[in-house]
C-alpha positions as a Markdown table, in Angstrom:
| # | Residue | x | y | z |
|---|---|---|---|---|
| 1 | Met | -17.4 | -3.8 | -9.4 |
| 2 | Lys | -19.7 | -3.8 | -6.4 |
| 3 | Ile | -18.3 | -3.5 | -2.9 |
| 4 | Thr | -20.4 | -3.7 | 0.2 |
| 5 | Phe | -19.5 | -2.5 | 3.7 |
| 6 | Cys | -20.7 | -4.3 | 6.8 |
| 7 | Cys | -18.8 | -3.4 | 9.9 |
| 8 | Thr | -20.5 | -3.5 | 13.3 |
| 9 | Asp | -20.0 | -0.5 | 15.6 |
| 10 | Thr | -18.0 | 1.3 | 12.9 |
| 11 | Lys | -18.9 | 4.7 | 11.4 |
| 12 | Ala | -19.4 | 3.9 | 7.8 |
| 13 | Glu | -19.1 | 7.3 | 6.1 |
| 14 | Pro | -15.3 | 7.9 | 6.4 |
| 15 | Trp | -14.7 | 4.4 | 5.2 |
| 16 | Leu | -17.0 | 4.8 | 2.2 |
| 17 | Gln | -15.4 | 8.1 | 1.3 |
| 18 | Gly | -11.9 | 6.7 | 1.5 |
| 19 | Leu | -12.7 | 3.5 | -0.5 |
| 20 | Gln | -14.5 | 5.5 | -3.1 |
| 21 | Ala | -11.5 | 7.8 | -3.5 |
| 22 | Ala | -9.2 | 4.8 | -3.8 |
| 23 | Leu | -11.5 | 2.9 | -6.2 |
| 24 | Pro | -13.5 | 5.6 | -8.1 |
| 25 | Gln | -15.0 | 3.1 | -10.6 |
| 26 | Ala | -16.5 | 0.9 | -7.9 |
| 27 | Asp | -20.1 | 0.9 | -6.7 |
| 28 | Ile | -19.6 | 1.0 | -2.9 |
| 29 | Thr | -22.6 | 0.8 | -0.5 |
| 30 | Val | -23.4 | 0.0 | 3.1 |
| 31 | Trp | -25.0 | -3.4 | 3.4 |
| 32 | Lys | -28.6 | -3.7 | 4.4 |
| 33 | Pro | -30.7 | -6.9 | 4.5 |
| 34 | Gly | -31.9 | -7.8 | 1.0 |
| 35 | Ala | -29.2 | -5.8 | -0.7 |
| 36 | Pro | -28.0 | -6.8 | -4.2 |
| 37 | Gln | -25.1 | -9.2 | -4.5 |
| 38 | Ala | -21.6 | -7.6 | -4.2 |
| 39 | Asp | -18.3 | -8.8 | -5.6 |
| 40 | Tyr | -16.2 | -7.9 | -2.5 |
| 41 | Ala | -17.0 | -7.0 | 1.1 |
| 42 | Val | -15.3 | -5.0 | 3.8 |
| 43 | Val | -16.4 | -6.5 | 7.1 |
| 44 | Trp | -16.0 | -6.5 | 10.9 |
| 45 | Ala | -18.3 | -8.7 | 13.0 |
| 46 | Pro | -21.0 | -9.1 | 10.3 |
| 47 | Pro | -24.1 | -11.0 | 11.1 |
| 48 | Gln | -24.8 | -14.5 | 9.7 |
| 49 | Gln | -27.6 | -13.0 | 7.7 |
| 50 | Phe | -25.0 | -11.1 | 5.7 |
| 51 | Met | -23.1 | -14.3 | 4.8 |
| 52 | Asp | -26.3 | -16.1 | 3.9 |
| 53 | Glu | -27.5 | -13.4 | 1.6 |
| 54 | Gln | -24.1 | -12.6 | 0.0 |
| 55 | Gln | -23.2 | -16.0 | -1.4 |
| 56 | Gly | -21.5 | -14.5 | -4.5 |
| 57 | Ile | -18.8 | -12.7 | -2.6 |
| 58 | Lys | -15.4 | -13.3 | -4.0 |
| 59 | Ala | -13.4 | -12.0 | -1.0 |
| 60 | Leu | -14.1 | -10.8 | 2.5 |
| 61 | Phe | -11.7 | -8.1 | 3.8 |
| 62 | Asn | -11.6 | -8.1 | 7.6 |
| 63 | Ile | -10.6 | -4.6 | 9.0 |
| 64 | Gly | -8.7 | -6.1 | 11.9 |
| 65 | Ala | -5.8 | -8.5 | 12.3 |
| 66 | Gly | -7.8 | -11.2 | 14.1 |
| 67 | Val | -10.3 | -13.3 | 12.1 |
| 68 | Asp | -11.5 | -15.7 | 14.8 |
| 69 | Ala | -15.0 | -14.2 | 15.1 |
| 70 | Leu | -15.4 | -14.2 | 11.3 |
| 71 | Leu | -14.4 | -17.8 | 11.0 |
| 72 | Lys | -17.2 | -18.8 | 13.4 |
| 73 | Leu | -19.8 | -17.9 | 10.8 |
| 74 | Arg | -20.9 | -20.0 | 7.8 |
| 75 | Leu | -19.1 | -18.3 | 5.0 |
| 76 | Pro | -19.8 | -18.3 | 1.3 |
| 77 | Ala | -18.2 | -21.3 | -0.2 |
| 78 | Ala | -16.0 | -19.6 | -2.8 |
| 79 | Ala | -15.1 | -16.5 | -0.7 |
| 80 | Leu | -11.6 | -15.7 | 0.2 |
| 81 | Val | -11.0 | -14.4 | 3.8 |
| 82 | Val | -8.4 | -11.7 | 3.7 |
| 83 | Arg | -6.9 | -10.1 | 6.9 |
| 84 | Leu | -4.9 | -6.9 | 7.2 |
| 85 | Asp | -1.2 | -7.6 | 7.1 |
| 86 | Asp | -0.2 | -4.6 | 9.1 |
| 87 | Ala | -2.0 | -1.3 | 8.1 |
| 88 | Gly | -0.2 | 0.6 | 10.9 |
| 89 | Met | -0.9 | -2.0 | 13.6 |
| 90 | Ala | 2.6 | -3.5 | 13.9 |
| 91 | Val | 4.4 | -0.4 | 15.1 |
| 92 | Gln | 1.6 | 0.2 | 17.6 |
| 93 | Met | 1.9 | -3.3 | 18.9 |
| 94 | Ala | 5.7 | -3.0 | 19.2 |
| 95 | Glu | 5.3 | 0.3 | 21.1 |
| 96 | Tyr | 2.8 | -1.3 | 23.5 |
| 97 | Val | 4.8 | -4.4 | 24.2 |
| 98 | Cys | 8.1 | -2.7 | 24.6 |
| 99 | His | 6.5 | -0.2 | 27.0 |
| 100 | Ala | 5.1 | -3.1 | 29.1 |
| 101 | Val | 8.3 | -5.1 | 29.1 |
| 102 | Ile | 10.5 | -2.1 | 30.0 |
| 103 | Arg | 8.0 | -0.8 | 32.6 |
| 104 | His | 8.2 | -4.2 | 34.4 |
| 105 | Phe | 11.9 | -4.7 | 33.9 |
| 106 | Arg | 12.9 | -1.2 | 35.1 |
| 107 | Glu | 10.3 | -1.4 | 37.9 |
| 108 | Phe | 8.8 | 1.9 | 36.9 |
| 109 | Asp | 5.5 | 0.9 | 38.6 |
| 110 | Gln | 7.3 | 0.7 | 41.9 |
| 111 | Tyr | 9.0 | 4.1 | 41.3 |
| 112 | Glu | 5.6 | 5.6 | 40.5 |
| 113 | Ala | 4.1 | 4.2 | 43.7 |
| 114 | Gly | 7.0 | 5.4 | 45.7 |
| 115 | Met | 6.9 | 9.0 | 44.3 |
| 116 | Arg | 3.1 | 9.1 | 45.0 |
| 117 | Ala | 3.9 | 8.1 | 48.6 |
| 118 | Gly | 6.6 | 10.9 | 48.9 |
| 119 | Gln | 9.5 | 8.5 | 48.7 |
| 120 | Trp | 12.7 | 9.3 | 46.9 |
| 121 | Ala | 14.4 | 5.9 | 46.6 |
| 122 | Tyr | 16.4 | 3.9 | 44.2 |
| 123 | Arg | 16.0 | 0.3 | 43.3 |
| 124 | Lys | 18.9 | -2.1 | 42.5 |
| 125 | Pro | 19.3 | -2.3 | 38.7 |
| 126 | Arg | 18.3 | -5.7 | 37.2 |
| 127 | Leu | 20.2 | -7.6 | 34.5 |
| 128 | Arg | 18.7 | -8.0 | 31.0 |
| 129 | Gln | 20.0 | -11.5 | 30.7 |
| 130 | Asp | 17.8 | -12.4 | 33.7 |
| 131 | Phe | 14.7 | -11.4 | 31.8 |
| 132 | Pro | 14.5 | -13.4 | 28.6 |
| 133 | Val | 11.3 | -12.5 | 26.6 |
| 134 | Gly | 9.3 | -15.1 | 24.8 |
| 135 | Val | 7.1 | -14.0 | 21.9 |
| 136 | Met | 4.4 | -16.5 | 21.0 |
| 137 | Gly | 3.3 | -16.0 | 17.4 |
| 138 | Leu | 5.7 | -14.7 | 14.8 |
| 139 | Gly | 3.5 | -13.4 | 12.1 |
| 140 | Val | 3.7 | -9.8 | 10.9 |
| 141 | Leu | 2.9 | -8.3 | 14.3 |
| 142 | Gly | 4.9 | -10.9 | 16.3 |
| 143 | Glu | 8.0 | -10.5 | 14.2 |
| 144 | Arg | 7.9 | -6.7 | 14.5 |
| 145 | Val | 7.5 | -7.0 | 18.3 |
| 146 | Ala | 10.4 | -9.5 | 18.6 |
| 147 | Lys | 12.7 | -7.3 | 16.5 |
| 148 | Ala | 11.8 | -4.2 | 18.6 |
| 149 | Leu | 12.5 | -5.9 | 21.9 |
| 150 | Ala | 15.8 | -7.2 | 20.6 |
| 151 | Gln | 16.9 | -3.6 | 20.2 |
| 152 | Phe | 16.9 | -3.3 | 24.0 |
| 153 | Asp | 19.3 | -6.2 | 24.4 |
| 154 | Phe | 16.9 | -8.6 | 26.0 |
| 155 | Pro | 17.4 | -12.2 | 25.1 |
| 156 | Ile | 14.5 | -13.0 | 22.8 |
| 157 | Asn | 12.8 | -16.3 | 22.2 |
| 158 | Gly | 10.2 | -16.8 | 19.6 |
| 159 | Trp | 7.7 | -19.7 | 19.2 |
| 160 | Ser | 5.7 | -20.4 | 16.1 |
| 161 | Arg | 3.8 | -23.3 | 14.5 |
| 162 | Ser | 6.0 | -23.3 | 11.4 |
| 163 | Pro | 9.8 | -22.6 | 11.4 |
| 164 | Lys | 10.8 | -18.9 | 11.4 |
| 165 | Ala | 14.3 | -17.4 | 11.2 |
| 166 | Ile | 14.5 | -13.8 | 12.6 |
| 167 | Asp | 17.8 | -12.1 | 13.4 |
| 168 | Gly | 18.4 | -11.8 | 17.1 |
| 169 | Val | 15.6 | -14.3 | 18.0 |
| 170 | Arg | 16.1 | -17.8 | 19.3 |
| 171 | Ala | 13.6 | -19.8 | 17.4 |
| 172 | Phe | 11.4 | -22.6 | 18.8 |
| 173 | Thr | 8.9 | -24.5 | 16.6 |
| 174 | Gly | 5.9 | -26.6 | 17.0 |
| 175 | Ala | 4.5 | -28.6 | 19.9 |
| 176 | Asp | 7.7 | -30.5 | 20.5 |
| 177 | Gln | 9.6 | -27.3 | 21.4 |
| 178 | Phe | 6.8 | -25.4 | 23.2 |
| 179 | Asn | 7.7 | -26.5 | 26.7 |
| 180 | Asp | 11.4 | -25.7 | 26.1 |
| 181 | Phe | 10.3 | -22.2 | 24.8 |
| 182 | Leu | 8.3 | -21.5 | 28.0 |
| 183 | Ala | 11.1 | -22.7 | 30.3 |
| 184 | Ala | 13.6 | -20.5 | 28.5 |
| 185 | Ser | 11.4 | -17.4 | 29.0 |
| 186 | Arg | 10.7 | -15.2 | 32.0 |
| 187 | Val | 8.5 | -12.6 | 30.2 |
| 188 | Leu | 5.8 | -14.1 | 27.9 |
| 189 | Val | 4.1 | -12.1 | 25.2 |
| 190 | Asn | 1.1 | -13.7 | 23.5 |
| 191 | Leu | 0.5 | -12.7 | 19.8 |
| 192 | Leu | -1.1 | -16.0 | 18.7 |
| 193 | Pro | -4.2 | -16.1 | 16.5 |
| 194 | Leu | -7.2 | -17.6 | 18.4 |
| 195 | Thr | -8.0 | -21.1 | 17.2 |
| 196 | Pro | -9.3 | -24.2 | 18.8 |
| 197 | Asp | -5.7 | -25.3 | 19.4 |
| 198 | Thr | -4.7 | -22.0 | 21.1 |
| 199 | Gln | -7.8 | -21.3 | 23.2 |
| 200 | Asp | -6.9 | -21.4 | 26.9 |
| 201 | Ile | -3.2 | -21.8 | 26.0 |
| 202 | Leu | -2.3 | -19.3 | 28.8 |
| 203 | Asn | -3.3 | -21.8 | 31.5 |
| 204 | Arg | -1.8 | -22.8 | 34.8 |
| 205 | Asp | 0.3 | -25.7 | 33.4 |
| 206 | Asn | 1.9 | -23.6 | 30.7 |
| 207 | Leu | 2.3 | -20.4 | 32.7 |
| 208 | Ala | 3.9 | -22.4 | 35.6 |
| 209 | Arg | 6.7 | -23.5 | 33.1 |
| 210 | Leu | 7.9 | -19.8 | 32.9 |
| 211 | Gln | 10.9 | -18.9 | 34.9 |
| 212 | Pro | 10.2 | -17.9 | 38.5 |
| 213 | Gly | 9.0 | -14.3 | 38.7 |
| 214 | Gly | 7.4 | -14.5 | 35.3 |
| 215 | Tyr | 5.5 | -11.8 | 33.7 |
| 216 | Val | 2.6 | -12.2 | 31.2 |
| 217 | Ile | 1.6 | -9.8 | 28.4 |
| 218 | Asn | -1.5 | -10.7 | 26.5 |
| 219 | Val | -2.3 | -8.6 | 23.4 |
| 220 | Ala | -4.0 | -11.3 | 21.3 |
| 221 | Arg | -7.4 | -12.5 | 22.5 |
| 222 | Gly | -9.0 | -12.8 | 25.9 |
| 223 | Ala | -9.9 | -16.4 | 25.3 |
| 224 | His | -6.2 | -17.4 | 25.3 |
| 225 | Leu | -6.0 | -16.7 | 29.0 |
| 226 | Val | -7.6 | -18.7 | 31.8 |
| 227 | Asp | -8.3 | -15.9 | 34.2 |
| 228 | Ala | -8.4 | -18.0 | 37.4 |
| 229 | Asp | -5.1 | -19.7 | 36.6 |
| 230 | Leu | -3.4 | -16.3 | 36.1 |
| 231 | Leu | -4.7 | -15.1 | 39.5 |
| 232 | Ala | -3.6 | -18.3 | 41.2 |
| 233 | Leu | -0.1 | -18.0 | 39.9 |
| 234 | Leu | 0.1 | -14.4 | 40.9 |
| 235 | Asp | -1.1 | -15.3 | 44.4 |
| 236 | Ser | 1.5 | -18.1 | 44.7 |
| 237 | Gly | 4.3 | -15.7 | 43.7 |
| 238 | His | 5.4 | -17.7 | 40.7 |
| 239 | Leu | 4.2 | -14.8 | 38.5 |
| 240 | Ala | 5.2 | -11.3 | 39.3 |
| 241 | Gly | 2.5 | -9.6 | 37.3 |
| 242 | Ala | 0.7 | -9.2 | 34.0 |
| 243 | Thr | -0.2 | -6.6 | 31.4 |
| 244 | Leu | -3.6 | -7.4 | 29.7 |
| 245 | Asp | -5.1 | -5.6 | 26.8 |
| 246 | Val | -7.8 | -8.2 | 25.8 |
| 247 | Phe | -10.4 | -10.1 | 27.9 |
| 248 | Arg | -12.9 | -12.9 | 27.6 |
| 249 | Thr | -15.7 | -10.4 | 27.9 |
| 250 | Glu | -15.3 | -6.9 | 26.6 |
| 251 | Pro | -15.8 | -4.3 | 28.0 |
| 252 | Leu | -14.3 | -5.9 | 31.2 |
| 253 | Pro | -17.3 | -6.5 | 33.5 |
| 254 | Ala | -17.6 | -4.3 | 36.6 |
| 255 | Gly | -16.4 | -6.2 | 39.6 |
| 256 | His | -13.9 | -8.4 | 37.7 |
| 257 | Leu | -10.8 | -9.0 | 39.8 |
| 258 | Phe | -8.6 | -7.7 | 37.1 |
| 259 | Trp | -9.8 | -4.1 | 37.6 |
| 260 | Asn | -8.0 | -3.5 | 40.8 |
| 261 | His | -5.5 | -6.3 | 41.2 |
| 262 | Pro | -2.2 | -4.7 | 42.3 |
| 263 | Gln | -0.1 | -6.9 | 40.0 |
| 264 | Ile | -2.2 | -6.4 | 36.8 |
| 265 | Thr | -2.1 | -3.5 | 34.4 |
| 266 | Ala | -5.2 | -3.5 | 32.2 |
| 267 | Thr | -5.9 | -1.5 | 29.1 |
| 268 | Pro | -9.2 | -1.4 | 27.0 |
| 269 | His | -8.1 | -3.4 | 23.9 |
| 270 | Thr | -6.0 | -0.5 | 22.6 |
| 271 | Ser | -2.6 | -2.1 | 22.0 |
| 272 | Ala | -3.0 | -1.8 | 18.2 |
| 273 | Arg | -6.0 | 0.1 | 16.7 |
| 274 | Thr | -7.1 | -0.2 | 13.1 |
| 275 | Leu | -5.8 | 2.9 | 11.2 |
| 276 | Arg | -8.5 | 3.8 | 8.6 |
| 277 | Glu | -6.3 | 5.4 | 5.9 |
| 278 | Glu | -3.7 | 2.7 | 6.0 |
| 279 | Ser | -6.3 | 0.0 | 6.0 |
| 280 | Ile | -8.2 | 1.5 | 3.1 |
| 281 | Ala | -5.1 | 1.8 | 1.0 |
| 282 | Gln | -4.2 | -1.9 | 1.7 |
| 283 | Ile | -7.8 | -3.2 | 1.0 |
| 284 | Ala | -8.1 | -1.1 | -2.2 |
| 285 | Gly | -4.7 | -2.4 | -3.4 |
| 286 | Lys | -5.7 | -6.0 | -2.8 |
| 287 | Ile | -9.1 | -5.6 | -4.5 |
| 288 | Gly | -7.4 | -4.1 | -7.5 |
| 289 | Ala | -4.9 | -7.0 | -7.6 |
| 290 | Leu | -7.7 | -9.6 | -7.3 |
| 291 | Ala | -9.7 | -7.9 | -10.1 |
| 292 | Arg | -6.5 | -8.2 | -12.3 |
| 293 | Gly | -6.1 | -11.9 | -11.4 |
| 294 | Glu | -3.0 | -11.3 | -9.3 |
| 295 | Ala | -2.0 | -13.0 | -6.1 |
| 296 | Ile | -2.3 | -11.2 | -2.8 |
| 297 | Ala | -0.9 | -11.6 | 0.7 |
| 298 | Gly | -3.1 | -12.1 | 3.8 |
| 299 | Ile | -5.4 | -14.9 | 2.6 |
| 300 | Val | -6.6 | -16.9 | 5.6 |
| 301 | Asp | -6.6 | -20.6 | 5.7 |
| 302 | Pro | -9.9 | -21.4 | 7.5 |
| 303 | Gly | -8.5 | -24.8 | 8.5 |
| 304 | Arg | -5.7 | -23.3 | 10.4 |
| 305 | Gly | -7.6 | -20.2 | 11.6 |
| 306 | Tyr | -5.1 | -17.6 | 10.3 |
């Protein structure tokens, strides 16, 4: 079995060592132009040349949850595209989103500003029922986030393309129920995959449907959000703020209005990092299963984009 590793901006050696330990019989190498054909590939942002040369690949294992960049390439016709199901990212995402929601709900940003100004002051407690949280995207990460938020007694709405039933979550499904989902939510968490249908979904028309004083948390992809529309709704007062972890251009360009906007909290695409050991264990397990002719989870439907 031959496995090739082609991950842009990723230190290869720790991955190679881990994969070799997990799959001792495999021949594992870093891809270089002109390299021999491999059976399986572990990839992140590979060049088109890699795809053109490796036409015999049986499966491409993406070391992140999002596969939108990979699906923009011309892929080998017979290759499966396999995403990580979790690999330690779901708990990180739940931590991040819960922190953002609670920080906004409890007005900890206001307390921090007051203490820095030398003010010892209390704010009137707010009611959880006045802050229904809508989670867009109920895959592995979205379901974990929705369940975590429900533990804090917020009303939780969930929207997905196909029907989902999650304890403690009011489910909305498909385009017909999308506007109702937005209108039922005051805090909006985006965990959708990026596809042609979801690009720019966080636009003025949709965000304006949130309840007054809405709050936006984007931890999916920067291309989901129309930057100017968010800024306009913040300026109008319809939105109270936003926490953003992903951006159309990364790193966020110097001088971008998000850097210093008083109502925006920005972080450098760190809400859920790929954990190498967990990822290697999952990839090795799936390669082994495929080699034995067994079914695996996480196979991407290129037509749907996830």
